[in-house]
C-alpha positions as CSV (number, residue, x, y, z in Angstrom):
1,X,130.1,166.4,-247.4
2,X,129.1,167.0,-250.9
3,X,125.7,168.5,-251.7
4,X,124.4,165.1,-252.9
5,X,125.6,163.5,-249.6
6,X,123.8,166.2,-247.6
7,X,120.6,165.6,-249.7
8,X,120.9,161.9,-249.1
9,X,121.1,162.5,-245.3
10,X,118.0,164.7,-245.5
11,X,116.1,162.2,-247.7
12,X,116.7,159.2,-245.5
13,X,115.7,161.0,-242.3
14,X,112.2,160.5,-241.1
15,X,112.4,163.2,-238.5
16,X,114.1,166.5,-238.0
17,X,114.4,168.8,-235.0
18,X,113.1,172.4,-235.4
19,X,114.5,175.1,-233.1
20,X,112.7,178.4,-232.5
21,X,112.1,181.0,-229.8
22,X,108.7,181.1,-228.0
23,X,106.7,184.2,-227.1
24,X,108.8,184.7,-224.0
25,X,112.0,184.5,-226.0
26,X,112.9,181.0,-224.6
27,X,114.7,178.6,-226.9
28,X,112.6,175.6,-227.8
29,X,113.0,172.5,-230.0
30,X,110.4,170.0,-231.4
31,X,111.0,166.7,-233.1
32,X,108.9,166.7,-236.3
33,X,108.1,164.2,-239.0
34,X,109.7,165.7,-242.1
35,X,110.0,163.8,-245.3
36,X,108.8,166.4,-247.9
37,X,111.6,168.4,-249.4
38,X,112.3,170.7,-252.3
39,X,116.0,170.1,-252.5
40,X,118.1,171.1,-249.5
41,X,116.4,174.5,-248.9
42,X,112.7,173.9,-248.4
43,X,111.0,171.4,-246.1
44,X,107.3,170.8,-245.4
45,X,105.9,169.6,-242.0
46,X,102.3,168.9,-241.1
47,X,101.1,169.9,-237.7
48,X,98.3,171.2,-235.5
49,X,97.4,174.9,-235.9
50,X,96.7,175.0,-232.2
51,X,100.2,173.8,-231.2
52,X,102.4,176.2,-229.3
53,X,105.2,176.0,-231.8
54,X,102.9,177.2,-234.6
55,X,101.9,180.2,-232.5
56,X,105.5,181.0,-231.8
57,X,106.7,180.6,-235.4
58,X,103.9,182.9,-236.6
59,X,105.2,185.6,-234.3
60,X,108.9,184.9,-234.8
61,X,109.6,182.9,-237.9
62,X,113.4,182.7,-237.5
63,X,114.2,179.1,-236.9
64,X,116.6,176.2,-237.6
65,X,116.0,172.7,-238.8
66,X,118.4,169.8,-237.9
67,X,118.6,166.5,-239.7
68,X,120.9,163.8,-238.3
69,X,122.0,160.1,-238.6
70,X,123.4,159.0,-235.3
71,X,124.7,155.7,-236.7
72,X,126.9,157.5,-239.3
73,X,127.6,160.6,-237.1
74,X,126.3,163.0,-239.8
75,X,124.2,166.1,-239.3
76,X,123.1,169.2,-241.1
77,X,121.7,172.3,-239.3
78,X,119.9,174.6,-241.6
79,X,119.2,178.2,-240.6
80,X,116.3,180.3,-242.0
81,X,112.6,180.9,-241.3
82,X,109.3,179.0,-241.1
83,X,106.2,180.0,-242.9
84,X,102.8,178.6,-241.9
85,X,100.5,177.6,-244.7
86,X,96.8,177.1,-244.6
87,X,96.3,176.7,-248.4
88,X,94.6,173.5,-249.5
89,X,97.4,172.8,-252.1
90,X,99.9,172.3,-249.2
91,X,97.5,170.4,-247.1
92,X,96.7,168.0,-250.0
93,X,100.4,167.3,-250.6
94,X,101.0,166.0,-247.1
95,X,97.6,164.4,-246.4
96,X,97.6,160.6,-245.9
97,X,94.9,158.1,-245.4
98,X,94.3,157.8,-241.7
99,X,95.1,161.4,-240.9
100,X,91.5,161.8,-239.9
101,X,92.4,160.4,-236.5
102,X,94.5,163.6,-235.9
103,X,92.3,166.0,-237.9
104,X,88.7,164.8,-237.7
105,X,87.5,167.6,-240.0
106,X,89.5,166.1,-242.8
107,X,91.8,168.0,-245.0
108,X,90.0,171.2,-244.3
109,X,90.2,170.8,-240.5
110,X,91.0,174.2,-239.0
111,X,93.5,172.6,-236.7
112,X,95.6,171.3,-239.7
113,X,98.3,173.4,-241.2
114,X,101.6,173.0,-243.0
115,X,104.9,174.5,-241.8
116,X,107.4,175.3,-244.6
117,X,111.0,175.8,-243.4
118,X,113.0,177.9,-245.8
119,X,116.8,177.7,-245.4
120,X,119.1,180.5,-246.1
121,X,122.3,178.8,-244.9
122,X,123.6,175.8,-243.0
123,X,126.4,174.0,-241.2
124,X,127.1,170.3,-241.8
125,X,129.0,167.9,-239.6
126,X,130.4,164.4,-240.2
127,X,133.1,162.2,-238.7
128,X,135.5,163.5,-241.4
129,X,134.9,167.2,-240.9
130,X,132.4,170.0,-241.0
131,X,131.6,173.0,-243.2
132,X,129.3,175.7,-244.2
133,X,126.4,175.7,-246.6
134,X,125.9,179.2,-248.2
135,X,122.6,180.6,-249.5
136,X,123.9,180.6,-253.1
137,X,124.9,176.9,-252.7
138,X,121.4,176.0,-251.6
139,X,119.8,178.1,-254.4
140,X,122.0,176.5,-257.1
141,X,121.4,173.0,-255.9
142,X,117.6,173.5,-255.5
143,X,117.1,175.2,-258.9
144,X,114.3,173.4,-260.8
145,X,113.4,171.0,-258.1
146,X,109.8,170.3,-256.9
147,X,108.6,169.1,-253.6
148,X,108.9,165.3,-253.2
149,X,108.7,162.7,-250.5
150,X,112.4,162.1,-250.0
151,X,112.0,159.2,-247.6
152,X,110.0,157.1,-250.1
153,X,112.6,158.1,-252.8
154,X,115.6,156.9,-250.6
155,X,113.8,153.8,-249.4
156,X,113.8,152.3,-253.0
């Protein structure tokens, strides 16, 4: 897969699966809504501060993020870490009308936070082969990019 094909897979995905270790060292996965990307290497996910995965990731940020398209048999597993953001600038970026039903306190709700997954490498898979994505590949591809809603970009 080319870097542009990998990015197209990420952009057209509504969801990703995040893998991490909990406080007892058990492996866990969560399916998350993930459409905000800064190239291949940075991804934003809104979630509840009180959720168990946020508590685990604050203690052990090492994680992976997997995007897939089952119909075309394509996938990319990114390896890296997750940083939890409470800053308003991140919250505003992902806030949507209607989110009050999940966060009654609005954008400043204490139970609202943003997870930022930061990739340092990856492995991609497709019907025609597989390969590695190195840190310098990600950095070069992402240079100069800003966060954008990839799904709305690819749905055009």
